[in-house]
N, C-alpha and C positions, 0 to 999 in steps of 0.2 A: 659248830657252836654247841655249847652245853645246853642240855634241856632246861627250859625255864622252870624255876621252882615255884610250886603253887601251894599255898596254904588253904586247905579245906577245913573251915572252922566247924568244930563240934561244940554242942552245948546239950544239957539235959533236954531230951525230947527231939533233937535233930534226928531225922530218919532217912535223909537222902544223901548222906555224905559218901557212902560207898559207891553209889551210882555216879555221883559227881566226880569222884576220884577216877573212876573207870573212864569217864568221858575225857578227862584231861590226859590220861595215859594214851587213849586212842588218838587224841589230837597231836600227841608228841611231846607232852610236858612231863614233868616229874612231880606228881602231887604227894602231899603228906597230910593226913588227917590229924589235926591238932585240937585238943580240947581248950576251950576258952580259959579255963583255970591255969593252964600252962603258960599262957600269955600274961595273965594277971599276976601270977607269982614270979614272973621273970625267968621261968625255966626255958621258955622259947621266946624268940624275938621276931617281931613282924619284919624287921630289916633283913632277916635271913631269906626272905621270899620276894619274888617279883610280882606275884599275883595273889590276891586274897579272894577267896570264894566263900560266900555265906549261903549254904544250901538250904533246901526246903525241909519242912518238918513242923513240929509243934514245940518250938523251944520254950522251956520252962512252962510247958503245958498251956501256952498261950494265956497264962494268968494276966489279968488286967488288960487283955487285948492281944491280938496276934502280933508277935515280935516285940512287944513292949518291954518286957524285962530284959530280953537280949539287947535291945536298943539302949536301955539304961546302963548295962554293963559296958557296952561299946562307948557310949558318950561320956560316962563318968569315970570308969576305971581304965579305959584304954584311949582316952581322948588324945593325948599328946602323940603317942606312936601312930595313931590313925591319921592325925593331921599331917605329921611328917611324911607318912606314906603317900598321902594324896598330893602333897606339895611337890614331892619328887616324881610325880606322874606314875606312881604304882597303880596297877590295874585292879579294880574291884568289881566283882560280879555278885549280885544278890538275886537268888532265885526263890520266888514264892515267899516263904517266911523270911528269907534273906532280903527280899525287896521291901517287905513290911518293916524290917529292922533298919534298913538303910534310910527309909523315909523318916521313921520315928527317932532315929539317932541324929538326924540333921545332915547326913551325908548326901542325901537327895532331898533338900529342904523344900518347904512350901507345898507339900503334898502328903497325903496319907492314903491308907487302904482301909475300907470299912466293910461292914457286913453286906453280902450279896443281896441284890434286890429280891431274889427268889426266896430269901429267908432260909436257905438250905445249903448244905455242902454240895459243891459242884465238882464232879469228876467226869470229864469228857474231853474229847479232842476238839480243838478250835483251829480256825484259820487266821493267820496273822498277815497283815499287809505291812511291808516295810515303808515307812514314811520319812525316815531320817535322810537328810540331804548330804550327809558326809561327815558330820561331827563325831558320831559314835564310832569309836575304833572297833567295837565288838561286832559290827554288822556290815563292815565294808564288803561291797560286792554282792550283798544279798538284795537283789532287785526284783524278786518275784515273791508271791505269797508262799508262806511255809505253814506246815501243820505241826502243832505240838499239843501235848495234853495239859490240862489244868486239873488241880485238885486243891480246892480251898473253900473256906467258908467266909473269909473276909478279904475279898479280892477286888472290891469296887474302888477304882482309882478316883480320888477326889482332890482337886487342887485347893489350896488355902483360900483363894479368891479368884474372881474373874481376871484380875490383873496378873496373877501368877500364871493362870492358864494361857493368857496372851503371851506372856514372856516365855513360857515353855515352847510355844510354837515359833516365836520370833527368834529365839536363841538356838533353834534346831535341836531341842532336847527330847522331843517326842520321837520314839524309835519304832514302835509297833502299834497298830490299831487292830482290834478285832474286826473281822468282816465275815459276811456269809460265804459259803463255799464258792459261790459264783462271783465273788468280789463286790457284791452289792452291800448296801447299808444293813448292818446286822440287828435283828431283833433277838430276843431270847429264843433259843439257847445259844445262838451263834456268838452273841456277847453274853457270856455266862454270868456276869455279875452286875451289869448296868453301869459300867465305868463312864465317867464324863468324857465326852468325845471318843468313846470306845477305846481309850488309851490302855494298852497292855504292857508297855515298857517305856522307861524314861532313863535318860543319862544326864550327867552333869554338863556344865557348859564346855568343859574340855574334852568330853567324850570318853573319859577314862573310867568313870564310875557308872555302872549300868545295872539297872534292876528291872526285872520282869516277873509277872505272875505265872505264865506258862513255864513248863519244865523242859528246857533243851536237853538236859542229860537223859531224859527218858525217850529221846528219839535221836540216837546217834548211830544206830544200826538199822538197816532197811527192814528187817523182820520185826522190829518193834512197832511198826505201823499196822493198824488193823486191816489195811487193804494190800499188804505186801505181796500176797499171792496173785493179785489182779493187776498190779502196777509194777513197772520196772523202776526200781529205786536202787541206785548204787550205794547210797549211804543215807543215814538219817538226816533230816533237815536241821537238827540242832547242832550237829558237829561243826558246821561252819562258824558258829559263834565262838567255840573254843579255839578253833584254828586261827581265827582272826586275831585273837589276843596274842597268840604266839608270834604271828607275823608282825604285829605292832611293836614287838620288843626287838626285832632284828635291826 
């Protein structure tokens, strides 16, 4: 089988595109870093790819809010190709700033990300508990807590309403929750931003569109973990997320 083609979207201020492309290569895909203006001008087409990834960074300097201007570009200038891509079950991954953009562009509706409760930028490792019951294609087989780093100032997950939150749980859209290292209820800093229900990742109802605040591309190799000399790790915890997307296309 040919390697799946992955579009790693770039915009002014994006700074995790190279690491994300490396993660896709390591997982067995064929990634290409494409600037958003190439899509807007028609120089490249979303239909050329099977997977779209919106990586982390500070797109458009986070003017008007984290991911807001990138979301405007997606929802106004690329609305039709994006909707066609989703309707044809194309896979979309949004990491950190990409998650913020997915929510604000309406690709993961009825939720947003706001300023951390701590009032500061949080850069630390966190423990994530998988809570999805099988809808999310990106996390199939991940049945134990994983550890990934976060780096954000606006990462607090907030649903649009209590009803929206209930629907996220009922529709099996909640993917990861922050937990303490021992698996217990997390206080700060184990929940680094104060997210409602400690939610760290969300998918759409089909499980094809997935956004999360922690960075899986920053833990795909065992020695990227701060305790790699003290623990036996064959690979980074984030690599399974990328591999699952490739398996879903088979």
